[in-house]
Phi, psi and omega in degrees: 000323182296326178297320179294323179295312180297319180297316177296322179297312181290329176297318177298318181293322183292336180280353182274134184283348178287336186259126177283310175206158181219140176215162183240139175228141177254119181232120179053039177083356178253144179264132178240139179250126180253116181249122175267128182281160167286189186300314183274129178292142180239145179304144184298327181295335175290321176293320179296319178291328175296315177299318179294321178298315179294321179292323179294329175297325181284331179298325180288337180267310183253161179266076182226164169235174182212160173227132178236129178228130174287134180256299180192171176235126178238121181050248179250024179243129177250134185243129176237146168265131185225133179229134167259131182247121178266129182292146176276144178261149179288143181255348181207164177272127181270350178088006181267010180055050179291150180295324181261035183299144179298336180295333181275355178285132184292340179271358182290130180232139178250126176265107178260121179259134180277000000 
């Protein structure tokens, strides 16, 4: 599922005219996004809002959250650390009457042994 999320995210970024090229690198388990600017420099907060806009589109489709952190700017390349977080599902009922309890899941099955 995460591959589809990343692919949709990069597809959204590639359609933007502010970005000359974009690539992703995984370093020590963290994903970094390298954005190459066009000729004129643009404020970093505009790139950050672009990343957030593309990520927010995915939130409406997939059940994920994200974190974006600016790392640095080198020449005409801006680097962000970006994470998509997939929520963990509960595997058992804890008895606290949670709203998202596994018992309310339609796929939940109870094996009762006689």
